[in-house]
FILUM-33219 format. One line per 2 residues: number of its first residue (from 1); for each residue y, z, x of N, C-alpha, C. Coordinates in steps of 0.05 Angstrom, whole numbers. Layout:
% residues N
NUM) Y Z X Y Z X Y Z X  ...
END
This chain:
% residues 82
1) -542 -2241 1954 -526 -2278 1972 -518 -2280 1947  -496 -2287 1942 -485 -2302 1918 -479 -2330 1928
3) -478 -2353 1903 -501 -2377 1908 -470 -2395 1880  -464 -2417 1910 -437 -2431 1880 -442 -2452 1889
5) -433 -2472 1869 -439 -2505 1867 -422 -2509 1876  -420 -2534 1892 -397 -2543 1921 -369 -2549 1893
7) -377 -2550 1871 -337 -2568 1858 -339 -2522 1865  -352 -2517 1848 -331 -2495 1850 -316 -2468 1886
9) -344 -2471 1903 -335 -2461 1929 -314 -2481 1938  -313 -2509 1939 -281 -2517 1941 -260 -2507 1926
11) -258 -2500 1900 -239 -2497 1893 -230 -2458 1898  -250 -2438 1904 -255 -2409 1907 -259 -2405 1941
13) -239 -2435 1969 -268 -2434 1991 -247 -2408 2009  -225 -2402 1999 -216 -2374 2009 -229 -2345 2007
15) -238 -2343 1973 -254 -2329 1971 -285 -2323 1989  -292 -2348 1991 -314 -2355 1991 -307 -2335 2026
17) -291 -2352 2043 -304 -2335 2060 -291 -2305 2077  -267 -2295 2059 -264 -2274 2050 -307 -2258 2054
19) -310 -2262 2036 -346 -2260 2026 -359 -2258 2053  -352 -2271 2067 -362 -2280 2082 -364 -2261 2123
21) -338 -2260 2115 -319 -2245 2134 -327 -2209 2130  -350 -2211 2108 -357 -2183 2101 -388 -2183 2102
23) -395 -2199 2115 -425 -2191 2118 -445 -2205 2086  -433 -2213 2067 -442 -2229 2057 -454 -2266 2062
25) -469 -2257 2053 -482 -2303 2061 -487 -2309 2038  -467 -2342 2044 -463 -2342 2006 -467 -2375 2012
27) -486 -2381 1985 -503 -2407 1993 -497 -2420 1982  -485 -2453 1982 -454 -2472 1975 -485 -2491 1957
29) -502 -2496 1937 -506 -2522 1919 -496 -2540 1926  -510 -2566 1921 -516 -2593 1913 -526 -2601 1902
31) -520 -2612 1874 -531 -2621 1852 -561 -2598 1854  -547 -2569 1846 -578 -2565 1848 -585 -2539 1860
33) -593 -2558 1894 -608 -2552 1908 -589 -2536 1937  -592 -2517 1944 -575 -2510 1960 -585 -2525 1991
35) -549 -2529 1995 -536 -2558 2015 -530 -2529 2037  -519 -2522 2048 -511 -2502 2060 -516 -2469 2053
37) -501 -2450 2067 -500 -2426 2073 -481 -2419 2094  -457 -2410 2078 -432 -2396 2091 -426 -2372 2114
39) -431 -2361 2123 -435 -2329 2148 -404 -2338 2162  -410 -2313 2172 -387 -2294 2191 -399 -2318 2212
41) -376 -2302 2238 -384 -2327 2266 -408 -2303 2279  -392 -2275 2266 -419 -2271 2282 -461 -2269 2288
43) -457 -2264 2258 -473 -2275 2243 -475 -2306 2252  -471 -2324 2258 -476 -2351 2260 -472 -2360 2291
45) -472 -2331 2312 -483 -2334 2347 -501 -2304 2346  -504 -2299 2336 -541 -2272 2327 -566 -2298 2325
47) -552 -2311 2297 -573 -2337 2300 -569 -2359 2332  -549 -2379 2330 -550 -2392 2342 -566 -2382 2381
49) -563 -2359 2385 -580 -2343 2406 -612 -2333 2404  -617 -2346 2380 -643 -2331 2364 -660 -2368 2363
51) -653 -2380 2372 -656 -2405 2367 -651 -2423 2388  -642 -2408 2411 -634 -2426 2426 -645 -2412 2449
53) -652 -2388 2438 -675 -2377 2467 -700 -2382 2474  -705 -2372 2496 -732 -2409 2511 -760 -2378 2492
55) -775 -2391 2493 -798 -2383 2493 -818 -2390 2526  -850 -2365 2526 -859 -2374 2531 -872 -2401 2525
57) -890 -2412 2537 -923 -2431 2533 -938 -2411 2534  -958 -2438 2523 -988 -2415 2523 -1008 -2414 2544
59) -995 -2440 2574 -1013 -2418 2589 -990 -2389 2609  -954 -2383 2609 -967 -2371 2603 -956 -2335 2586
61) -964 -2353 2570 -987 -2323 2552 -997 -2310 2554  -1016 -2320 2567 -1052 -2319 2573 -1047 -2306 2598
63) -1027 -2315 2611 -1026 -2302 2651 -1019 -2272 2641  -1009 -2266 2616 -1010 -2238 2610 -1012 -2206 2611
65) -1037 -2223 2600 -1071 -2215 2589 -1082 -2213 2605  -1086 -2178 2618 -1103 -2159 2654 -1128 -2187 2647
67) -1115 -2190 2672 -1146 -2206 2683 -1135 -2252 2677  -1117 -2240 2670 -1107 -2276 2665 -1098 -2281 2695
69) -1123 -2292 2710 -1119 -2306 2740 -1139 -2318 2717  -1139 -2352 2711 -1154 -2364 2715 -1146 -2390 2743
71) -1188 -2402 2739 -1187 -2419 2760 -1200 -2448 2751  -1188 -2469 2756 -1196 -2483 2740 -1211 -2500 2754
73) -1220 -2526 2732 -1245 -2535 2724 -1241 -2563 2754  -1247 -2552 2769 -1243 -2593 2778 -1270 -2611 2771
75) -1298 -2602 2771 -1300 -2620 2749 -1300 -2637 2741  -1316 -2665 2730 -1296 -2694 2717 -1316 -2683 2692
77) -1303 -2693 2667 -1304 -2693 2646 -1328 -2707 2632  -1338 -2692 2610 -1363 -2719 2589 -1354 -2735 2586
79) -1364 -2753 2586 -1363 -2783 2571 -1365 -2773 2542  -1369 -2773 2518 -1371 -2779 2488 -1365 -2787 2475
81) -1378 -2812 2462 -1375 -2817 2455 -1367 -2823 2411  -1355 -2832 2416 -1326 -2827 2385 -1348 -2843 2365
END
């Protein structure tokens, strides 16, 4: 994964875009720290799909286990001094 500073990225932006099209991830740094990554459209779409994917909550996950039918305890909670 090539890493370039912001000044060099501005000077050779078209070349960096060509690398991204070929599948490279180009890291752009600002003051020596990674600030952005230039990627192809395909890679960005895959990342977006993964980030937007809804995951089930804990209760839904526990229901997938055998015997996952839980009965709710309707008795009142205990008072606890803290």
